[in-house]
C-alpha positions in Angstrom: 0.0 0.0 -0.1 1.4 3.3 -1.0 1.8 6.4 1.1 -1.4 7.5 2.8 -1.9 10.9 4.5 -3.7 11.8 7.7 -5.9 14.2 5.6 -7.1 11.6 3.2 -8.1 9.4 6.3 -10.0 12.4 7.8 -11.9 13.0 4.6 -12.6 9.3 4.1 -13.9 9.1 7.7 -16.3 12.0 7.0 -17.7 10.5 4.0 -18.0 7.0 5.7 -19.9 8.7 8.5 -22.3 10.5 6.2 -22.3 8.1 3.4 -22.4 11.3 1.3 -19.6 13.2 -0.5 -21.8 16.4 -0.3 -22.4 16.3 3.4 -18.7 15.4 4.1 -17.7 18.4 2.0 -20.0 20.7 3.9 -18.6 19.4 7.4 -15.1 19.8 6.2 -15.6 23.1 4.4 -14.2 21.7 1.2 -15.7 21.4 -2.4 -17.2 18.1 -3.4 -14.6 17.6 -6.2 -11.8 18.1 -3.5 -13.5 15.4 -1.2 -13.8 13.1 -4.2 -10.1 13.6 -5.2 -8.9 12.8 -1.6 -11.0 9.4 -1.5 -9.9 8.5 -5.1 -6.2 8.9 -4.1 -6.9 6.9 -1.0 -8.5 4.0 -3.1 -5.6 4.3 -5.5 -3.3 3.7 -2.7 -5.4 0.8 -1.3 -5.8 -0.8 -4.7 -9.4 -1.5 -3.9 -12.6 0.5 -4.1 -13.7 1.8 -0.7 -17.4 2.7 -1.6 -19.8 1.3 -4.0 -22.9 2.8 -5.3 -26.3 0.9 -5.1 -29.0 2.9 -6.6 -28.8 6.4 -5.5 -26.8 5.8 -2.2 -23.2 4.8 -1.6 -22.1 2.1 0.7 -18.8 0.9 2.3 -17.2 -2.1 0.6 -15.5 -4.7 2.7 -12.2 -2.9 2.2 -13.9 0.4 3.2 -14.9 -1.1 6.5 -11.5 -2.3 7.2 -10.0 1.1 6.2 -12.5 2.9 8.5 -11.6 0.7 11.5 -8.0 1.7 11.0 -8.5 5.2 10.3 -10.4 5.7 13.5 -7.6 3.7 15.4 -5.1 6.0 14.0 -7.1 9.2 14.8 -7.4 8.0 18.3 -3.7 7.5 18.6 -3.1 11.0 17.3 -5.6 12.4 19.9 -3.8 10.3 22.6 -0.5 11.8 21.4 -1.8 15.4 21.5 -3.3 14.8 25.1 0.0 13.3 26.3 2.1 16.2 25.0 -0.2 18.7 26.3 -0.1 16.8 29.8 3.6 17.0 29.8 3.6 20.7 29.2 0.8 21.3 31.8 -1.3 23.0 29.0 -4.7 24.2 30.2 -5.7 25.6 26.7 -6.8 24.2 23.4 -10.2 23.1 22.0 -12.9 20.9 23.8 -15.8 19.3 21.7 -18.7 18.7 24.0 -22.2 17.4 22.9 -25.2 17.7 25.3 -28.6 16.2 25.2 -31.3 18.9 24.3 -32.8 18.7 27.8 -29.4 19.2 29.4 -28.7 22.4 27.4 -31.0 24.3 29.9 -28.2 24.1 32.4 -25.2 23.0 30.6 -24.7 26.5 29.0 -24.5 28.0 32.4 -22.0 25.5 33.7 -19.8 25.8 30.6 -19.9 29.6 30.9 -18.7 29.4 34.6 -16.1 26.8 33.5 -14.9 29.3 30.7 -14.5 32.1 33.2 -11.8 29.9 35.0 -10.2 28.6 31.9 -10.6 31.3 29.5 -7.9 30.0 27.2 -10.0 26.9 26.4 -12.4 27.0 23.5 -15.5 24.9 24.1 -17.4 23.7 21.1 -20.9 22.8 22.1 -23.4 20.7 20.0 -27.0 20.2 21.2 -28.6 17.1 19.9 -31.0 14.3 20.8 -30.2 10.9 22.4 -29.7 9.2 19.1 -27.3 11.8 18.1 -25.3 11.5 21.3 -25.1 7.7 20.9 -24.0 8.1 17.4 -21.1 10.5 18.4 -20.0 8.3 21.2 -19.8 5.3 18.9 -17.9 7.3 16.4 -15.7 9.1 19.0 -16.4 12.4 17.5 -16.6 14.3 20.8 -14.3 14.6 23.8 -17.4 13.9 26.0 -21.1 14.1 26.2 -23.6 15.1 28.8 -26.8 13.0 28.9 -29.5 11.6 31.1 -29.7 7.7 30.6 -26.2 6.3 29.5 -26.3 3.2 27.3 -25.2 0.0 29.2 -22.1 -0.5 27.4 -18.8 -1.6 28.7 -16.9 0.5 26.1 -18.1 3.7 27.9 -17.3 5.5 31.0 -20.5 7.2 32.7 -20.1 9.3 35.7 -23.1 10.9 37.5 -22.3 14.5 38.4 -25.9 15.9 39.3 -29.4 14.8 40.1 -32.0 15.0 37.4 -35.5 14.9 38.9 -38.4 14.2 36.5 -41.7 15.9 37.5 -45.3 15.8 36.4 -46.3 19.2 35.1 -49.7 20.8 34.3 -51.3 24.1 33.5 -51.9 26.3 36.6 -55.8 26.0 36.0 -55.7 22.1 35.9 -58.1 20.4 38.3 -55.2 18.6 40.1 -53.1 21.7 40.4 -52.5 22.5 44.1 -53.9 19.1 45.3 -52.0 16.5 46.9 -50.2 14.3 47.6 -52.1 12.6 44.8 -52.2 8.7 44.6 -50.1 7.4 41.6 -53.3 5.5 40.5 -55.0 8.9 39.9 -52.8 9.4 36.8 -54.7 6.4 35.1 -57.3 9.0 34.2 -54.8 11.5 32.6 -53.6 11.8 29.2 -49.8 12.6 28.8 -47.9 14.4 26.2 -44.8 12.5 25.8 -41.3 12.6 24.1 -40.4 10.6 21.1 -39.4 6.8 21.0 -35.7 6.4 22.2 -35.8 9.6 24.4 -34.2 9.1 27.9 -37.1 10.8 29.6 -39.6 8.6 27.8 -37.7 5.4 28.8 -37.8 6.5 32.4 -41.4 7.5 32.3 -42.6 4.1 30.7 -40.4 2.1 33.2 -41.8 4.0 36.2 -45.5 3.4 35.1 -44.7 -0.2 34.3 -43.3 -0.7 37.8 -46.7 0.6 39.2 -48.7 -1.7 36.9 -50.1 1.4 35.2 -50.6 1.8 31.4 -49.5 5.1 30.2 -52.2 6.9 28.4 -50.6 9.0 25.7 -52.1 11.7 23.4 -49.4 13.5 21.5 -45.8 12.8 20.9 -43.3 15.6 20.8 -39.6 15.8 19.8 -38.5 18.4 22.3 -39.3 19.5 25.9 -40.2 23.0 24.6 -43.0 21.5 22.5 -44.1 19.4 25.5 -44.3 22.5 27.7 -46.2 24.4 25.2 -48.6 21.6 24.7 -49.1 21.1 28.4 -49.8 24.8 28.8 -52.4 24.7 26.0 -54.2 22.0 27.9 -53.5 19.1 25.6 -52.4 16.8 28.5 -50.1 16.4 31.4 -46.4 16.0 30.8 -43.2 14.7 32.4 -40.0 16.9 32.2 -36.8 17.3 33.9 -37.1 19.9 36.6 -34.1 21.7 35.0 -36.1 22.6 32.0 -38.6 24.8 34.0 -36.5 27.9 34.7 -38.6 30.5 32.8 -42.0 28.9 33.6 -41.0 29.0 37.3 -40.6 32.6 37.1 -43.9 33.3 35.0 -46.2 30.8 36.7 -47.3 29.2 33.3 -46.9 25.7 34.6 -47.1 24.0 37.9 -45.6 20.7 39.2 -48.2 18.3 40.5 -47.6 16.7 43.9 -48.0 12.9 43.1 -46.9 10.0 45.1 -43.5 8.3 44.1 -42.6 11.6 42.1 -40.2 13.0 41.3 -38.5 10.2 39.3 -34.9 10.7 40.6 -32.3 10.2 37.9 -28.9 11.7 37.2 -27.0 13.6 34.6 -24.0 11.8 33.4 -20.7 12.8 31.9 -20.0 10.1 29.2 -16.9 9.4 27.1 -15.2 6.4 25.4 -13.3 4.0 27.7 -9.5 4.3 27.4 -9.8 7.7 25.9 -6.9 9.8 27.0 -8.5 13.2 28.3 -6.6 16.3 27.7 -5.7 18.5 30.7 -8.6 20.8 29.5 -11.0 17.8 29.3 -9.9 16.6 32.6 -10.3 20.0 34.1 -14.0 20.0 32.8 -14.6 16.6 34.2 -13.4 17.6 37.7 -15.4 20.9 37.6 -18.6 19.0 36.7 -18.1 16.2 39.3 -17.1 18.6 42.1 -19.1 21.8 41.5 -22.0 21.3 39.1 -24.5 20.3 41.8 -23.7 23.4 44.1 -24.0 25.7 41.1 -27.3 24.4 39.7 -29.3 22.4 42.3 -30.3 25.3 44.7 -32.2 27.0 41.9 -34.4 23.8 41.0 -35.9 22.1 44.0 -38.2 19.3 43.1 -40.3 19.9 46.3 -41.6 23.3 44.7 -44.1 24.1 42.1 -42.7 25.9 38.9 -44.2 29.2 40.0 -42.7 29.0 43.5 -46.1 29.2 45.1 -45.5 26.1 47.3 
């Protein structure tokens, strides 16, 4: 195999992730012909095609899958080398790529802003996405770390809880159950819920909690974001289940209330997740220590699960 460049492997990895030359070009800020040329040069070096086109879509060949495994191993080794050199120099600067669940974004930006005040030479690149997006980024090792609710049960990942994540039942302030309580769990049998999409960590926790109590979840509408759920609940389309950390504005305005229901809140945690064996740079290690040691003190006092959202309780 002739000489292969790291740039060719990076371009190939982008095309393999997206299975699209156009989307890879957009991500890398290159023209599509430039991306095609880099892949063609890599294929010439390998002596085998790395992609094949079936219909209108491209797919990895067997050689392409083998190349992708080694390309990612090489990229990980380069990341480890960079982190090791930075550690030797005691560097507290650089770039951190962090992804957070859309629910966690309500508080993650506050934590990262505080972190940035202390380490102002570190640039944090933040992406907000859903659970499926986070799992994909963990699988492909495209982020230094992610913040999410329910981590997958995989031995290849490190998941460290750093803050409680209470899930509460919300209703509009004029709902018949508002201000009542404690309500028996069984009372929820009569209510319709606006719920998150399949695969959401909140929905998984909600379905398990109802199943443990032998209660069938009665659903009305399915939403892809917490904002949509809160708006639907406020409009009277049903009750909702959300993290208490998503209710900052509604707490101040009194547009929603938290119902006092037995066996609520559902107590979960927020997790910092990254690949097992990943060598964290000094900046990434500093962020990890900051979250594990200080996140709860900075965020929790503002969000007590024992209060209604409008603070009237």
